[in-house]
PASEBA-1860 file (N, C-alpha, C; in nm, 3 decimals):
! residues 83
1> MVSVSCLH> 1.226/1.038/0.683/1.233/1.102/0.518/1.311/1.056/0.412 ~ 1.225/0.999/0.290/1.345/0.977/0.173/1.336/1.091/0.095 ~ 1.430/1.128/0.033/1.451/1.175/-0.086/1.476/1.159/-0.258 ~ 1.412/1.127/-0.316/1.403/1.124/-0.458/1.428/1.224/-0.560 ~ 1.539/1.170/-0.649/1.518/1.272/-0.746/1.437/1.292/-0.864 ~ 1.397/1.356/-0.953/1.324/1.360/-1.071/1.328/1.454/-1.118 ~ 1.276/1.450/-1.254/1.259/1.582/-1.371/1.261/1.744/-1.320 ~ 1.416/1.795/-1.348/1.360/1.934/-1.314/1.250/1.979/-1.352
9> DIDGEAEL> 1.211/2.067/-1.328/1.098/2.152/-1.349/1.086/2.251/-1.473 ~ 1.195/2.244/-1.531/1.217/2.357/-1.640/1.229/2.260/-1.760 ~ 1.278/2.097/-1.716/1.262/1.965/-1.799/1.143/1.957/-1.850 ~ 1.057/2.000/-1.788/0.912/1.938/-1.802/0.854/1.848/-1.704 ~ 0.705/1.805/-1.702/0.647/1.736/-1.533/0.694/1.617/-1.530 ~ 0.703/1.576/-1.463/0.703/1.435/-1.408/0.537/1.376/-1.341 ~ 0.523/1.289/-1.386/0.387/1.218/-1.312/0.476/1.141/-1.157 ~ 0.354/1.169/-1.059/0.410/1.081/-0.979/0.298/1.038/-0.882
17> TLGPAEDV> 0.313/0.947/-0.863/0.178/0.807/-0.809/0.220/0.833/-0.642 ~ 0.141/0.791/-0.585/0.141/0.767/-0.456/-0.027/0.713/-0.428 ~ 0.022/0.564/-0.355/-0.075/0.496/-0.301/-0.067/0.329/-0.261 ~ -0.148/0.262/-0.207/-0.119/0.125/-0.149/-0.041/0.068/-0.240 ~ 0.076/-0.006/-0.193/0.143/-0.132/-0.313/0.115/-0.140/-0.366 ~ -0.024/-0.253/-0.351/-0.078/-0.328/-0.457/-0.152/-0.297/-0.549 ~ -0.183/-0.175/-0.521/-0.293/-0.058/-0.637/-0.169/0.002/-0.696 ~ -0.021/0.009/-0.737/0.059/0.070/-0.796/0.201/0.026/-0.856
25> VSGLSAIF> 0.187/-0.116/-0.812/0.334/-0.137/-0.797/0.324/-0.114/-1.008 ~ 0.455/-0.142/-1.042/0.469/-0.099/-1.130/0.541/-0.249/-1.197 ~ 0.625/-0.253/-1.354/0.733/-0.322/-1.442/0.852/-0.263/-1.359 ~ 0.840/-0.164/-1.316/0.994/-0.063/-1.276/1.064/-0.084/-1.176 ~ 1.171/-0.109/-1.173/1.288/-0.172/-1.043/1.262/-0.027/-0.910 ~ 1.281/-0.124/-0.858/1.219/-0.051/-0.708/1.356/0.020/-0.664 ~ 1.400/0.136/-0.638/1.505/0.186/-0.605/1.542/0.275/-0.500 ~ 1.398/0.189/-0.360/1.395/0.186/-0.193/1.288/0.091/-0.215
33> DGLIETPS> 1.325/0.007/-0.073/1.259/-0.031/-0.026/1.258/-0.037/0.096 ~ 1.215/0.028/0.235/1.217/0.036/0.319/1.137/0.084/0.463 ~ 1.141/0.039/0.535/1.057/0.100/0.644/1.089/0.261/0.671 ~ 0.973/0.352/0.724/1.021/0.449/0.760/0.871/0.482/0.882 ~ 0.945/0.575/1.003/0.841/0.589/1.083/0.767/0.698/1.081 ~ 0.609/0.676/1.060/0.486/0.783/1.031/0.410/0.762/1.169 ~ 0.455/0.859/1.250/0.417/0.888/1.372/0.257/0.948/1.352 ~ 0.218/1.045/1.231/0.140/1.094/1.229/0.031/1.046/1.151
41> KVVVISTV> 0.023/0.874/1.127/-0.046/0.773/1.049/-0.010/0.863/0.866 ~ 0.005/0.982/0.800/0.032/1.018/0.701/0.193/1.035/0.601 ~ 0.209/0.944/0.486/0.318/0.977/0.391/0.253/1.079/0.312 ~ 0.370/1.186/0.304/0.329/1.302/0.180/0.479/1.323/0.024 ~ 0.439/1.336/-0.057/0.522/1.328/-0.129/0.498/1.516/-0.122 ~ 0.633/1.548/-0.141/0.690/1.733/-0.116/0.766/1.750/-0.190 ~ 0.794/1.872/-0.258/0.910/1.961/-0.337/0.984/1.946/-0.209 ~ 1.108/2.031/-0.246/1.226/2.051/-0.174/1.213/2.187/-0.108
49> PGDHLLKA> 1.124/2.262/-0.149/1.029/2.352/-0.057/0.975/2.336/0.019 ~ 0.891/2.201/0.075/0.790/2.201/0.085/0.682/2.148/0.097 ~ 0.676/2.203/-0.039/0.496/2.211/-0.090/0.431/2.101/-0.097 ~ 0.335/2.028/-0.068/0.265/1.917/-0.021/0.234/1.899/-0.197 ~ 0.302/1.797/-0.254/0.176/1.726/-0.358/0.109/1.649/-0.380 ~ 0.122/1.512/-0.282/0.046/1.416/-0.265/0.073/1.373/-0.130 ~ -0.058/1.373/-0.068/-0.091/1.312/0.075/-0.097/1.179/0.062 ~ -0.103/1.061/0.159/-0.201/0.902/0.179/-0.181/0.941/0.341
57> NVPDTTTR> -0.338/0.864/0.359/-0.332/0.883/0.561/-0.316/0.683/0.472 ~ -0.212/0.662/0.646/-0.183/0.469/0.646/-0.212/0.452/0.774 ~ -0.192/0.318/0.793/-0.285/0.258/0.922/-0.207/0.229/0.991 ~ -0.076/0.272/1.018/0.029/0.219/1.138/0.111/0.358/1.176 ~ 0.192/0.362/1.292/0.305/0.424/1.295/0.424/0.384/1.236 ~ 0.479/0.305/1.164/0.600/0.293/1.054/0.537/0.209/0.974 ~ 0.569/0.279/0.816/0.519/0.246/0.710/0.647/0.163/0.618 ~ 0.588/0.017/0.560/0.729/-0.010/0.426/0.632/0.110/0.334
65> IRIWRNHP> 0.815/0.158/0.241/0.782/0.227/0.156/0.865/0.178/0.061 ~ 0.771/0.200/-0.053/0.832/0.099/-0.209/0.832/0.256/-0.308 ~ 0.996/0.241/-0.384/0.931/0.367/-0.459/1.044/0.293/-0.597 ~ 0.941/0.341/-0.720/1.005/0.306/-0.859/1.031/0.443/-0.911 ~ 1.113/0.434/-1.029/1.105/0.544/-1.150/1.162/0.487/-1.219 ~ 1.136/0.567/-1.348/1.135/0.504/-1.492/1.312/0.534/-1.552 ~ 1.362/0.626/-1.423/1.515/0.703/-1.502/1.631/0.708/-1.357 ~ 1.739/0.699/-1.393/1.813/0.686/-1.244/1.880/0.850/-1.195
73> VWADKVIV> 1.822/0.925/-1.247/1.834/1.071/-1.165/1.669/1.125/-1.261 ~ 1.709/1.145/-1.387/1.591/1.282/-1.439/1.444/1.204/-1.471 ~ 1.435/1.098/-1.358/1.245/1.018/-1.411/1.204/1.167/-1.398 ~ 1.060/1.124/-1.566/0.954/1.162/-1.523/0.897/1.121/-1.527 ~ 0.883/0.938/-1.434/0.811/0.899/-1.381/0.819/0.848/-1.262 ~ 0.763/0.907/-1.110/0.771/0.836/-0.984/0.635/0.765/-0.898 ~ 0.700/0.628/-0.878/0.575/0.565/-0.839/0.587/0.565/-0.696 ~ 0.518/0.572/-0.583/0.576/0.549/-0.466/0.455/0.480/-0.371
81> GWG> 0.470/0.343/-0.334/0.385/0.265/-0.308/0.391/0.224/-0.125 ~ 0.294/0.247/-0.087/0.323/0.235/0.061/0.241/0.098/0.115 ~ 0.303/0.001/0.257/0.201/-0.117/0.248/0.290/-0.209/0.250
END
């Protein structure tokens, strides 16, 4: 599990993107680049209470994840690339 903060919903909407890294790479600086265990071969972006927002099937049981955001704390754009 990787936890990343973004803009609180009371302050506005945050744009979330999840996909293969080569398809979602941005000009933003990566805040995370590492391997996570994905035994179900699924990556999920969820809220703190556990509501699933985005989901992607991945090919392996260990997956490289990269995360970019446009603000160090209150990002309104968060991009998650796998692979």
